[in-house]
VOKE-235263 format. One line per 5 residues: number of its first residue (from 0); their letters; for each residue z, y, x of C-alpha. Coordinates in Angstrom, 3 decimals. Example, Ala and Ser with C-alpha at 12.3 -4.5 7.8 and 13.67 -1.06 7.14 Angstrom:
2
0) AS) 7.800,-4.500,12.300 | 7.140,-1.060,13.670
//
This chain:
671
0) XXXXX) -12.315,54.776,0.344 | -10.311,55.763,3.282 | -8.281,54.129,5.993 | -4.797,54.433,4.704 | -2.172,54.336,7.467
5) XXXXX) 1.447,53.743,6.573 | 4.431,53.604,8.917 | 7.802,52.260,7.808 | 10.697,54.703,8.064 | 13.603,53.144,9.983
10) XXXXX) 17.081,54.295,9.025 | 20.458,53.061,10.164 | 22.117,50.647,7.768 | 25.230,52.761,7.491 | 23.191,55.712,6.249
15) XXXXX) 22.317,53.679,3.180 | 25.891,53.139,2.142 | 28.591,55.401,3.555 | 30.913,55.103,0.595 | 31.954,52.502,-1.896
20) XXXXX) 29.849,49.379,-2.283 | 27.095,49.249,-4.847 | 28.974,46.613,-6.825 | 31.179,49.423,-8.241 | 28.294,51.865,-8.783
25) XXXXX) 27.463,52.950,-12.329 | 23.777,52.532,-13.110 | 22.172,54.560,-15.939 | 20.106,52.868,-18.630 | 16.398,52.618,-17.916
30) XXXXX) 15.519,55.349,-20.434 | 17.954,57.739,-18.736 | 16.257,57.151,-15.392 | 13.073,58.798,-16.719 | 13.680,62.510,-17.378
35) XXXXX) 11.585,65.491,-18.429 | 12.517,67.395,-15.277 | 11.503,64.369,-13.190 | 8.093,64.178,-14.871 | 7.501,67.921,-14.383
40) XXXXX) 8.331,67.639,-10.680 | 6.132,64.523,-10.455 | 3.170,66.396,-11.959 | 3.590,69.322,-9.553 | 3.925,67.127,-6.475
45) XXXXX) 1.169,64.808,-7.725 | -1.184,67.809,-7.887 | -0.268,68.924,-4.357 | -0.679,65.458,-2.844 | -3.936,64.845,-4.744
50) XXXXX) -5.329,67.982,-3.077 | -4.139,66.786,0.343 | -5.575,63.291,-0.203 | -8.939,64.699,-1.333 | -9.066,66.955,1.710
55) XXXXX) -8.399,64.073,4.084 | -10.751,61.739,2.207 | -13.607,64.248,2.259 | -13.201,65.121,5.945 | -12.169,62.124,8.061
60) XXXXX) -11.122,59.393,5.634 | -7.794,58.659,7.374 | -4.860,59.068,4.982 | -1.367,58.751,6.463 | 1.643,57.773,4.396
65) XXXXX) 2.899,60.866,2.567 | 5.982,59.138,1.145 | 8.430,61.037,3.341 | 7.065,64.397,2.212 | 6.973,63.318,-1.435
70) XXXXX) 10.540,62.009,-1.248 | 11.894,65.112,0.450 | 10.149,67.549,-1.875 | 11.138,65.588,-4.997 | 14.772,65.548,-3.888
75) XXXXX) 14.646,69.263,-3.018 | 13.078,70.439,-6.290 | 15.435,68.555,-8.613 | 18.536,69.326,-6.539 | 17.583,73.000,-6.472
80) XXXXX) 16.948,73.029,-10.214 | 20.235,71.313,-11.111 | 22.142,73.554,-8.699 | 20.558,76.689,-10.192 | 21.380,75.676,-13.778
85) XXXXX) 24.932,74.728,-12.806 | 25.512,78.190,-11.319 | 24.312,79.711,-14.597 | 26.954,77.716,-16.445 | 24.724,75.058,-17.955
90) XXXXX) 25.835,71.452,-18.006 | 23.178,69.212,-16.460 | 23.007,65.479,-15.952 | 23.523,64.391,-12.344 | 20.508,63.645,-10.151
95) XXXXX) 20.705,59.914,-9.431 | 18.849,57.825,-6.916 | 17.268,55.941,-9.835 | 15.709,59.186,-11.088 | 14.653,59.935,-7.505
100) XXXXX) 12.936,56.518,-7.318 | 11.139,57.192,-10.612 | 9.841,60.538,-9.307 | 8.673,58.927,-6.071 | 6.892,56.163,-7.994
105) XXXXX) 5.237,58.662,-10.326 | 3.993,60.876,-7.482 | 2.618,57.978,-5.417 | 0.875,56.486,-8.471 | -0.671,59.880,-9.226
110) XXXXX) -2.059,60.728,-5.795 | -2.940,57.073,-5.154 | -5.803,57.519,-7.628 | -7.246,60.269,-5.428 | -7.777,57.443,-2.921
115) XXXXX) -8.599,54.384,-5.055 | -10.575,56.525,-7.537 | -13.402,56.673,-5.017 | -13.747,60.470,-4.859 | -14.514,60.209,-1.156
120) XXXXX) -16.333,56.871,-1.264 | -18.030,54.867,-4.025 | -17.961,57.562,-6.724 | -19.457,60.339,-4.630 | -21.933,57.846,-3.111
125) XXXXX) -23.705,57.949,-6.474 | -24.533,61.664,-6.333 | -27.872,63.353,-5.685 | -26.708,64.951,-2.434 | -25.992,61.555,-0.855
130) XXXXX) -29.287,60.213,-2.195 | -31.195,63.071,-0.516 | -29.179,62.718,2.693 | -30.292,59.102,3.063 | -33.858,60.050,2.172
135) XXXXX) -36.052,59.727,-0.911 | -38.499,57.529,1.023 | -35.800,55.178,2.320 | -36.383,51.615,0.983 | -33.943,50.735,-1.804
140) XXXXX) -32.761,54.336,-2.240 | -34.091,55.087,-5.736 | -33.923,58.373,-7.627 | -32.870,56.391,-10.709 | -29.639,55.366,-8.946
145) XXXXX) -28.045,58.811,-9.194 | -25.015,59.923,-11.182 | -23.624,63.308,-10.234 | -19.876,63.928,-10.560 | -18.725,65.080,-13.974
150) XXXXX) -15.189,65.654,-15.220 | -15.790,63.748,-18.453 | -17.166,60.468,-17.157 | -14.937,60.416,-14.051 | -11.789,60.855,-16.137
155) XXXXX) -12.963,58.268,-18.673 | -13.823,55.766,-15.945 | -10.396,56.118,-14.340 | -8.642,55.630,-17.672 | -10.498,52.372,-18.422
160) XXXXX) -10.069,50.789,-14.951 | -6.792,52.104,-13.505 | -4.219,50.424,-15.764 | -5.335,46.797,-15.575 | -3.783,46.211,-12.167
165) XXXXX) -0.382,47.222,-13.557 | -0.498,44.428,-16.151 | -2.124,41.756,-13.963 | 0.909,40.798,-11.837 | 3.889,42.118,-13.805
170) XXXXX) 4.992,38.597,-14.868 | 5.233,37.644,-11.170 | 7.640,40.403,-10.151 | 10.603,37.977,-9.945 | 8.578,35.516,-7.873
175) XXXXX) 7.377,38.158,-5.414 | 10.598,40.164,-5.006 | 13.439,37.660,-5.598 | 12.027,34.185,-4.960 | 9.701,34.887,-2.028
180) XXXXX) 11.830,37.862,-0.891 | 8.733,39.661,0.395 | 9.615,42.669,2.534 | 7.033,45.217,1.291 | 7.809,47.416,4.322
185) XXXXX) 6.706,50.732,2.783 | 8.596,50.001,-0.443 | 11.697,49.052,1.536 | 11.412,52.161,3.725 | 11.067,54.362,0.632
190) XXXXX) 14.177,52.783,-0.892 | 16.133,53.340,2.332 | 15.030,56.975,2.326 | 16.083,57.505,-1.316 | 19.402,55.690,-0.850
195) XXXXX) 20.180,57.855,2.183 | 19.575,61.058,0.177 | 22.326,60.106,-2.243 | 25.098,59.698,0.310 | 27.125,62.602,1.717
200) XXXXX) 25.716,62.411,5.237 | 22.230,61.598,3.955 | 22.180,64.587,1.584 | 23.205,66.860,4.452 | 20.386,65.513,6.646
205) XXXXX) 17.933,65.773,3.741 | 18.806,69.463,3.355 | 18.027,70.069,7.032 | 14.787,68.092,6.740 | 13.697,70.159,3.733
210) XXXXX) 14.332,73.391,5.674 | 12.297,71.992,8.563 | 9.486,70.993,6.189 | 9.485,74.443,4.577 | 9.374,76.158,7.965
215) XXXXX) 6.327,74.246,9.177 | 4.683,74.444,5.751 | 4.883,78.247,6.005 | 3.574,78.257,9.575 | 0.687,75.968,8.612
220) XXXXX) -0.226,78.028,5.541 | -0.169,81.340,7.460 | -2.220,79.853,10.318 | -4.836,78.441,7.920 | -5.056,81.846,6.227
225) XXXXX) -5.448,83.547,9.620 | -8.206,81.111,10.631 | -10.145,81.868,7.451 | -10.730,85.497,8.437 | -12.730,84.377,11.501
230) XXXXX) -14.653,81.481,9.931 | -17.672,83.517,8.747 | -20.489,81.923,6.750 | -21.730,78.413,7.518 | -20.225,75.823,9.803
235) XXXXX) -20.498,77.342,13.263 | -17.849,80.081,13.242 | -14.114,80.320,13.768 | -11.373,78.269,15.347 | -12.798,75.147,13.709
240) XXXXX) -15.620,75.401,16.252 | -13.647,76.427,19.329 | -15.188,74.844,22.490 | -11.780,73.951,23.941 | -13.162,71.651,26.663
245) XXXXX) -16.398,73.507,27.408 | -19.760,73.834,25.696 | -21.194,70.546,26.979 | -18.370,68.489,25.473 | -18.471,70.708,22.381
250) XXXXX) -22.061,69.627,21.744 | -20.787,66.034,21.732 | -18.042,67.038,19.216 | -15.231,66.917,21.805 | -13.067,69.937,21.029
255) XXXXX) -9.687,70.871,19.554 | -10.235,72.582,16.190 | -6.670,73.833,15.593 | -6.232,71.882,12.342 | -2.579,71.575,11.235
260) XXXXX) -3.570,68.668,8.957 | -4.923,66.466,11.744 | -2.062,67.337,14.110 | 0.319,66.379,11.297 | -1.545,63.101,10.822
265) XXXXX) -1.087,62.442,14.531 | 2.668,62.968,14.142 | 2.888,60.491,11.240 | 0.438,57.782,12.302 | 1.614,55.223,14.890
270) XXXXX) 0.655,55.945,18.497 | -1.733,52.992,18.610 | -3.702,54.352,15.642 | -4.153,57.773,17.262 | -5.093,56.251,20.616
275) XXXXX) -7.542,53.887,18.875 | -9.228,56.844,17.175 | -9.549,58.668,20.518 | -10.887,55.530,22.228 | -13.473,55.114,19.475
280) XXXXX) -14.530,58.744,19.959 | -14.898,58.284,23.730 | -16.923,55.058,23.374 | -19.270,56.465,20.723 | -19.710,60.161,21.524
285) XXXXX) -18.946,59.872,25.220 | -21.194,56.928,26.095 | -23.012,55.105,23.274 | -24.746,57.974,21.442 | -25.890,59.725,24.668
290) XXXXX) -27.234,56.358,25.881 | -29.176,55.735,22.645 | -30.392,59.358,22.587 | -31.855,58.828,26.041 | -34.146,56.159,24.470
295) XXXXX) -35.571,58.506,21.825 | -39.294,57.921,21.580 | -38.839,54.244,22.477 | -36.107,52.891,20.200 | -36.826,55.418,17.460
300) XXXXX) -39.277,58.299,16.935 | -38.230,61.491,18.709 | -37.999,64.799,16.877 | -36.395,63.359,13.737 | -33.869,65.376,11.743
305) XXXXX) -30.213,64.791,12.574 | -29.590,62.952,9.283 | -32.662,60.683,9.355 | -31.661,57.018,9.116 | -34.642,55.959,11.219
310) XXXXX) -33.124,57.816,14.163 | -29.732,58.194,15.866 | -28.064,58.796,12.494 | -28.887,55.229,11.470 | -27.141,53.817,14.535
315) XXXXX) -24.051,55.926,13.806 | -23.746,54.784,10.196 | -24.542,51.086,10.612 | -22.440,50.508,13.727 | -19.491,52.174,11.950
320) XXXXX) -20.102,49.851,8.974 | -20.178,46.829,11.308 | -16.788,47.757,12.821 | -15.226,48.407,9.400 | -16.509,45.120,7.958
325) XXXXX) -15.523,43.106,11.041 | -11.967,44.453,10.960 | -11.646,44.237,7.167 | -12.990,40.701,6.789 | -10.899,39.382,9.681
330) XXXXX) -7.690,40.796,8.212 | -8.636,39.621,4.724 | -9.122,36.030,5.904 | -5.966,36.213,8.038 | -3.780,37.472,5.203
335) XXXXX) -5.188,34.942,2.712 | -4.443,32.202,5.265 | -0.919,33.519,5.912 | -0.268,33.842,2.174 | -1.519,30.319,1.421
340) XXXXX) 0.481,28.882,4.309 | 3.617,30.690,3.165 | 3.222,29.452,-0.406 | 2.962,25.905,0.946 | 5.999,26.478,3.148
345) XXXXX) 7.962,27.784,0.190 | 7.245,24.651,-1.754 | 8.657,22.538,1.084 | 11.479,24.958,1.981 | 10.028,25.487,5.451
350) XXXXX) 9.554,29.227,5.587 | 8.348,30.401,8.982 | 7.140,33.928,8.261 | 9.128,37.111,8.960 | 10.347,37.729,5.429
355) XXXXX) 13.771,38.980,4.459 | 16.311,36.175,4.706 | 19.615,37.279,3.200 | 22.020,34.865,4.855 | 25.378,34.635,3.119
360) XXXXX) 28.390,33.324,5.070 | 32.074,33.046,4.164 | 32.766,36.624,5.274 | 29.953,38.145,3.221 | 31.442,38.304,-0.250
365) XXXXX) 30.666,42.017,-0.488 | 27.025,41.405,0.429 | 26.890,38.588,-2.107 | 28.306,40.831,-4.842 | 25.784,43.555,-4.001
370) XXXXX) 22.912,41.106,-4.123 | 24.079,39.726,-7.454 | 24.245,43.218,-8.913 | 20.745,44.017,-7.625 | 19.426,40.772,-9.097
375) XXXXX) 21.141,41.374,-12.444 | 19.809,44.911,-12.779 | 16.314,43.869,-11.691 | 16.222,41.077,-14.284 | 18.123,42.909,-17.028
380) XXXXX) 15.322,44.969,-18.582 | 12.594,42.386,-18.835 | 8.937,43.171,-19.373 | 7.840,40.306,-21.658 | 5.077,38.089,-20.307
385) XXXXX) 3.285,38.222,-23.651 | 3.246,42.029,-23.437 | 1.730,42.024,-19.938 | -0.829,39.336,-20.826 | -1.896,40.938,-24.099
390) XXXXX) -2.033,44.352,-22.405 | -4.322,42.999,-19.697 | -6.600,41.261,-22.226 | -6.807,44.344,-24.466 | -7.515,46.714,-21.568
395) XXXXX) -10.069,44.293,-20.109 | -11.856,44.142,-23.478 | -11.942,47.946,-23.757 | -13.116,48.280,-20.169 | -15.784,45.560,-20.555
400) XXXXX) -17.212,47.437,-23.531 | -16.920,50.910,-21.995 | -18.077,50.547,-18.379 | -21.664,49.506,-19.283 | -21.897,52.720,-21.314
405) XXXXX) -20.987,54.774,-18.243 | -23.037,52.580,-15.859 | -25.802,50.784,-17.813 | -26.898,48.724,-14.794 | -23.458,47.043,-14.608
410) XXXXX) -23.769,44.557,-17.474 | -20.773,43.595,-19.600 | -20.730,39.974,-18.425 | -20.452,41.083,-14.771 | -17.476,43.278,-15.697
415) XXXXX) -15.908,40.389,-17.622 | -16.296,37.994,-14.681 | -14.714,40.619,-12.415 | -11.687,40.835,-14.693 | -11.349,37.053,-14.857
420) XXXXX) -11.120,36.673,-11.060 | -9.324,39.995,-10.412 | -5.719,38.745,-10.981 | -6.167,36.087,-8.278 | -7.469,38.692,-5.820
425) XXXXX) -4.692,41.088,-6.854 | -2.124,38.374,-6.086 | -3.645,37.766,-2.634 | -3.644,41.474,-1.847 | -0.107,42.042,-3.170
430) XXXXX) 1.269,39.037,-1.310 | -0.441,40.136,1.894 | 0.866,43.686,1.456 | 4.374,42.316,1.006 | 4.106,40.418,4.280
435) XXXXX) 2.203,42.843,6.477 | 2.135,46.266,4.705 | -1.681,46.139,4.844 | -3.289,47.077,1.519 | -6.849,45.726,1.782
440) XXXXX) -8.083,47.022,-1.569 | -11.076,48.754,0.015 | -12.139,45.469,1.629 | -12.037,43.666,-1.719 | -14.029,46.574,-3.143
445) XXXXX) -16.721,46.230,-0.459 | -17.014,42.498,-1.127 | -17.490,43.200,-4.829 | -20.043,45.879,-3.937 | -22.165,43.492,-1.849
450) XXXXX) -22.013,40.633,-4.357 | -22.849,42.672,-7.470 | -25.554,44.731,-5.711 | -27.307,41.565,-4.520 | -26.971,39.884,-7.942
455) XXXXX) -28.402,42.847,-9.872 | -31.182,43.458,-7.352 | -33.407,46.461,-6.778 | -33.414,47.533,-10.427 | -30.026,49.263,-10.615
460) XXXXX) -28.215,47.239,-7.963 | -26.994,50.296,-6.070 | -25.216,51.829,-9.067 | -23.930,48.467,-10.293 | -22.523,47.611,-6.858
465) XXXXX) -20.789,50.973,-6.438 | -19.272,50.792,-9.937 | -18.111,47.193,-9.360 | -16.497,48.350,-6.120 | -14.481,50.862,-8.151
470) XXXXX) -13.400,48.236,-10.680 | -12.175,45.850,-7.968 | -10.499,48.512,-5.825 | -8.571,49.927,-8.784 | -7.129,46.576,-9.856
475) XXXXX) -6.047,45.203,-6.477 | -4.760,48.579,-5.251 | -2.596,49.419,-8.284 | -1.228,45.855,-8.436 | -0.047,46.071,-4.818
480) XXXXX) 1.398,49.553,-5.398 | 3.346,48.290,-8.417 | 4.907,45.465,-6.408 | 5.883,47.987,-3.714 | 7.557,50.021,-6.472
485) XXXXX) 9.387,46.969,-7.834 | 10.776,46.398,-4.335 | 11.870,50.044,-4.156 | 13.468,49.737,-7.591 | 15.273,46.540,-6.612
490) XXXXX) 16.842,48.172,-3.540 | 17.786,51.424,-5.353 | 19.291,49.634,-8.401 | 16.506,51.026,-10.590 | 15.395,49.162,-13.686
495) XXXXX) 12.150,47.199,-13.413 | 11.205,48.621,-16.791 | 11.715,52.223,-15.627 | 9.594,51.553,-12.537 | 6.841,50.033,-14.671
500) XXXXX) 6.893,52.935,-17.141 | 6.947,55.527,-14.350 | 3.965,53.792,-12.738 | 2.150,53.969,-16.092 | 2.998,57.669,-16.468
505) XXXXX) 2.021,58.443,-12.868 | -1.277,56.610,-13.316 | -1.975,58.551,-16.522 | -1.247,61.800,-14.658 | -3.536,60.720,-11.835
510) XXXXX) -6.384,59.961,-14.249 | -6.338,63.655,-15.196 | -5.086,65.411,-12.054 | -7.220,63.537,-9.496 | -10.578,64.438,-11.157
515) XXXXX) -9.455,68.037,-11.767 | -8.406,68.597,-8.155 | -11.599,66.928,-6.914 | -13.599,69.200,-9.211 | -12.056,72.176,-7.430
520) XXXXX) -13.510,70.924,-4.137 | -16.840,70.030,-5.766 | -17.387,73.454,-7.327 | -16.045,75.533,-4.430 | -17.546,73.754,-1.410
525) XXXXX) -20.721,71.933,-0.362 | -19.125,68.487,-0.558 | -21.242,65.876,1.211 | -23.216,68.349,3.327 | -23.435,67.063,6.934
530) XXXXX) -23.119,70.677,8.157 | -20.109,71.624,5.999 | -16.358,71.095,6.408 | -16.253,68.412,3.678 | -18.822,65.893,4.894
535) XXXXX) -17.544,63.022,2.706 | -18.466,60.526,5.456 | -17.801,57.393,3.424 | -20.244,58.419,0.672 | -23.230,57.620,2.890
540) XXXXX) -21.547,54.477,4.232 | -20.858,53.055,0.763 | -24.351,53.830,-0.552 | -25.882,52.226,2.526 | -23.722,49.132,1.977
545) XXXXX) -25.106,48.831,-1.553 | -28.671,49.234,-0.271 | -28.023,46.623,2.424 | -26.864,44.198,-0.265 | -30.294,44.553,-1.886
550) XXXXX) -32.781,45.225,0.913 | -31.254,43.440,3.891 | -31.692,44.676,7.468 | -35.461,45.076,7.711 | -35.477,48.880,7.942
555) XXXXX) -32.900,49.330,10.703 | -33.964,51.141,13.907 | -34.833,49.140,17.026 | -31.936,47.119,18.480 | -29.637,48.479,15.737
560) XXXXX) -29.050,45.046,14.190 | -28.175,43.549,17.585 | -25.738,46.385,18.282 | -24.193,46.007,14.813 | -23.747,42.276,15.349
565) XXXXX) -22.147,42.916,18.740 | -19.680,45.438,17.364 | -18.902,43.199,14.358 | -18.053,40.288,16.674 | -16.198,42.687,18.952
570) XXXXX) -14.012,43.864,16.049 | -13.173,40.261,15.164 | -12.369,39.361,18.784 | -10.193,42.451,19.320 | -8.197,41.605,16.181
575) XXXXX) -7.878,38.010,17.315 | -6.666,39.211,20.692 | -4.068,41.406,18.968 | -2.749,38.360,17.098 | -2.643,35.807,19.930
580) XXXXX) -1.170,37.960,22.701 | 2.565,38.715,23.036 | 3.824,41.839,21.291 | 4.456,43.680,24.556 | 0.708,43.366,25.252
585) XXXXX) -0.752,43.489,21.716 | 0.911,46.853,21.015 | -1.530,48.402,23.490 | -4.679,46.757,22.069 | -6.680,49.197,19.879
590) XXXXX) -7.319,48.783,16.145 | -11.079,48.465,15.387 | -10.785,50.039,11.915 | -9.313,53.205,13.434 | -11.899,53.168,16.227
595) XXXXX) -14.733,53.092,13.679 | -13.914,56.419,12.002 | -15.084,58.811,14.799 | -18.268,56.766,15.387 | -19.801,58.480,12.382
600) XXXXX) -17.726,61.628,11.867 | -17.269,63.002,15.371 | -14.602,63.293,18.057 | -13.017,66.629,17.095 | -10.307,65.264,14.782
605) XXXXX) -9.462,62.549,17.342 | -8.465,65.329,19.759 | -6.231,66.910,17.103 | -4.537,63.619,16.219 | -4.023,62.827,19.899
610) XXXXX) -2.297,66.208,20.359 | 0.028,65.189,17.508 | 0.813,61.837,19.074 | 1.452,63.447,22.504 | 3.885,65.921,20.906
615) XXXXX) 5.709,63.042,19.196 | 5.737,60.941,22.392 | 7.318,63.767,24.421 | 9.739,64.563,21.587 | 10.857,60.919,21.454
620) XXXXX) 11.486,60.925,25.190 | 13.501,64.147,25.033 | 15.533,63.389,21.880 | 14.813,60.069,20.129 | 17.233,60.663,17.224
625) XXXXX) 15.932,64.143,16.462 | 12.342,62.896,16.534 | 13.190,60.078,14.112 | 14.947,62.493,11.753 | 12.491,65.386,11.745
630) XXXXX) 9.021,64.218,12.839 | 8.093,63.167,9.294 | 9.294,66.506,7.896 | 7.340,68.515,10.517 | 4.191,66.472,9.889
635) XXXXX) 4.519,66.760,6.108 | 5.000,70.517,6.405 | 1.873,70.915,8.545 | -0.210,68.791,6.156 | 1.169,70.394,2.964
640) XXXXX) 0.766,73.985,4.216 | -2.874,73.423,5.141 | -3.383,71.594,1.844 | -1.908,74.441,-0.196 | -4.239,76.913,1.544
645) XXXXX) -7.150,74.874,0.123 | -6.378,76.329,-3.339 | -6.800,80.066,-2.465 | -9.680,79.112,-0.151 | -11.458,77.391,-3.036
650) XXXXX) -10.825,80.360,-5.345 | -12.280,82.753,-2.746 | -15.314,80.496,-2.371 | -15.870,80.283,-6.139 | -15.671,84.099,-6.343
655) XXXXX) -18.230,84.271,-3.486 | -15.822,86.187,-1.245 | -16.813,85.361,2.333 | -14.679,85.680,5.478 | -15.272,89.090,7.101
660) XXXXX) -15.676,87.875,10.721 | -17.700,85.151,12.409 | -16.117,84.185,15.717 | -18.821,82.327,17.620 | -18.973,80.895,21.139
665) XXXXX) -22.144,80.422,23.163 | -23.297,80.312,26.771 | -23.207,83.579,28.696 | -26.596,85.260,29.206 | -27.960,85.187,32.716
670) X) -28.643,88.573,34.207
//
């Protein structure tokens, strides 16, 4: 699990179409939209973005939208390849926007499994390291509920759960995209980006953006390499532990750690997200944790280890859980209400929600012709309902038989019930995503975790709940992603069948690439260690949620339950305030989900992200157009360069080659 932040890319309408109208555009057959070169590029980019997603998931859990970087790099690689072959005298097929859309879909489907596959949440919550971190004597935390990561079972699990979501809502693609005209903001933004690449002015801008991305990718890679030489052994050396604001604030995790990844995240994420993260860090590490620490010996026994749940560590974890659940449940109920209300409005032709209304007047014959062509192409290559239904039933049967073999405590009838109700939940999530761009798959997963853990009980409930969380997250997440892709395909004149097949191929790639790239982290680094760079913060949170579903709240430290209740209600009220106040006020109200992340992890990455948002804010004030055009490329370059350095860093770690220098900062000695 992670908090996935996406921000729509806004492009001028004329950049989408600076030539002849789409009604005269030749569209290749769906089979021609899927090419060998496109699949090779998709596999390469899928590997890169899986590494980046794992790194973010295992450090802070905030994953920004990487669509701009994926789109730019996909366009660059294929354009470069076709240009190179043309110069050699070979005849190559032209690079169309439909092929570009297929590559984008494939890449996003591939690295999406690095998120929904639970490598930073429910899956790693099962391992022995997380079990020991919580404590062998902690009530409900049993040694029997351990399953360490393994390439075989992780890959098999992903293959049996990741495809069902693709078949669950396919018959409703016309309803969601054409009848309801849902916006799917990220899907629309991706389509606008791809369309702009394939115009003269857009291709010229894309070339400049790729150069910008490459420049900052190189800078980020070189800087990460330079930092490594000073990082020594352990977790207390190097620029990652630079006391930028003094040693006192450093002890409370307030420092700038010179991470290109987090600065890049700050450039991509909306300003309110970055400010919310910083506010959460100030509230928790600036006031709340020092206040609770002052009551050591009264509220909890003093002298406990830093990761003992009966001490301050327990407050950190459970208050973060309360904020996450308060925000997630509020938005879940809100989106279900909005979706139900909109369905009712549709039936009475009284739509009141901000969906796309394509108004056609007497002077809009060109727009009408374009829409007709889009509709015809979208409906031309049908995916038969019987195929989708039989595919779902067959995959559900295989999964129902297989999952209990991997997780014996999750009985077959619980898996079957999950698959019976999953399409309804997938529809709710996909509809809500189309309206608001909020994919709440992790919230549905947590609900499944609590319900199954409490039903199974103390004898295997932890493992059953975590596995059920994975089943539910995979279905609702991939279903929403597929609808986003259908929207992208509709706007780029891509066949629905090619989008569906590319999603299948990307998912198959992800089922192999995501576990392999995670295995690199697992073998090279101490993943899950509270003193290491890859703390996997959500592993402890998800395991504790499963234990809570079984044991209740009896073992929480003093006043912890009251504080959790207060923060849960606070998260609900802050969200309510965001919804009822005017936009000019609500845009300054923080987001509780973003505030929750530093409560448990620390304040250091909040400083980095805030630096990114300050850079973007100043850039926008100096040159708004330039910031719009290049901020995404700069951010993607910073994130990708640091992500690429992870590969040689992991190889050096596996070979037991340590950095030669430990740069350490401490108080000066008194004379």
